[in-house]
N, C-alpha and C positions, 0 to 999 in steps of 0.2 A: 341247430338252434341259433338264432341271432341274439346276441346279447352284448353285454359289456363285461369288462374285467372287474372282479370284486375281490376284496381282501377280507377274510373271515377269521377272527380270533375266537377260539373256544377254550374255556377253562373248565377242568373236571375236578371232582373231589377225589383225586388220586394223588397219594404222596409216595415219595421214595420209589418212584418208577425207575426200574433198572435201565441201563443203557441199551440192553437187548431189545426192550420194548420200543425205545426211541428209534433204534435201527429198523425194527419191524414196520413201524409207521412210515418211515422214509421209503421203504420198499413198497408197501401196500398203497400208499397214496402218492407215489411219485408223479403221476399225471396231474395232481393238484398242487404241485410246487409247495410241498409241506415243509414246515419248520417246527419240529417238536422242541419244547423248552420247559423250564420250570418257572412258574410264576413267582413273583417276589414273596408271596405268602407260602410257598412250598408246593402249591398244587401243580399238577401236570397241565400244560397248556400247549396248544398247537395253533400255528398260523397257516392258513391255506389260501391259495390264490386260484380262482376259477372264473370261467365265463358263465354267466347266467342272464336270463331275461330281466330279472329284477332282484331286489334285496331279499325278499322272502324265499325265492328259489335258490339264491346263493346260500342262504342260511341253512335251508333244508338239506341241500346236497352236501354241504360241508359237514353238518352235524351227523347225518346218516353215515357217511363214509368214515369219519373220524371215530364216531362211537362204536361202530361195528368192528373196526380194526383194533381199537383200544380194548374193547371187551374181549375179543378173541385172544389178544396177546397178554393182557394183564388181569382181566376179570371185570365184572360189572362196576360201573362208576357213573355217577350222575353229573350232568352239566350244571355248573354253578355260575357261569357267567359267559357272556359273548359280546362281540362287537362286529358289526358288518359295515364295511366302508367301500365306496367305489375305489378303484385303483388310483384315480386322480386325487381323491381326498387323502388316501393313505400316503401317497408320495408328498402331498402338500404338507402333511404333519411331520415336518422335519424334527428329528430328535433335538437338534440344536439349531434354532432358526438363525438367519443372518441378523446380527445385532449391530446397532450403530449408536454412537454417542454424539455429543454436540459438535465435535470437529468433523465427523463424517457427514452429519446432517448439513453442516455449513457447505461442505463440498458438493453434496447432492443438490442443495438449493441455490448454490452460487452466491452465498452471502458470507458475512463474517460470523465467527462464533458468537460474538456479542449480539449480532442481529438475531441469531438462532434463539438466544435466551429470550428476547422480546417476542419472537414468533411463537415460542412454546407457550406463552401466556394467552394466546388468542383462542377464542372458542372453536374456530375452524381447526386449528392444530389439535386441540384437545378432543375434538370429535373423532378424528382419524387415528391419533397416536396416543397410546397410553404407555407409560413406562412399564417395562417388565422387570426392572431392578433398579435400585438406587445404590450406586457405588460412591466411594469417597470422591471420585473424579466427576460425578454427576449421574444423571439419569441415563438409562440405556433403553432403546426402543427397537422394535422389530423393523428391519429395513423395508419390508413390504408395506407396513403402515405409513412409513414416511413417503414411499412412492405413491400411495393412495392420496395422501395429503397434497403432494406436489401436483398430481393430476387435477386437483380441485382448487388450488391456490391461485388467486388472481394476483399475479406479481406485477404490479405497476409501481415504479419508483415514486417517491414523494408522499406527502400526506394526502389523505383522502378528504374531500370537501365534506363538511357536515351537512346532513339533510335538514 
């Protein structure tokens, strides 16, 4: 089958799943690059990576394999949540994105930090870059948003003529 890589996260209504069950899923689903874990709410969860033709096929294959293995090792449990992402999107979702402040933005744009303060007030900047946090030292932005702004910024020195 030709397809692309998918990352499938499945969460089941199973709690207090012993380590032996985690180990069993690691063995049973080794070909799917499985990572069994416990979700923040205490439910059993598993992350699988597989190739499939599309999102629906990736979900169906991951659910079938994980549910069968979990049911055999632990007992019946229902699926309570899932997320299916392309591998590219999964990788893109960094747990901690590259963040930049005013000084780093100044270096990226080749201007002074004072000029960055002015640029941050423009509609174009605000279209591409939204602060992810406000610290005592100032706003913090995702670096990739600043790079998107930079690709669209018409950087010409001097004042613009009024139309």
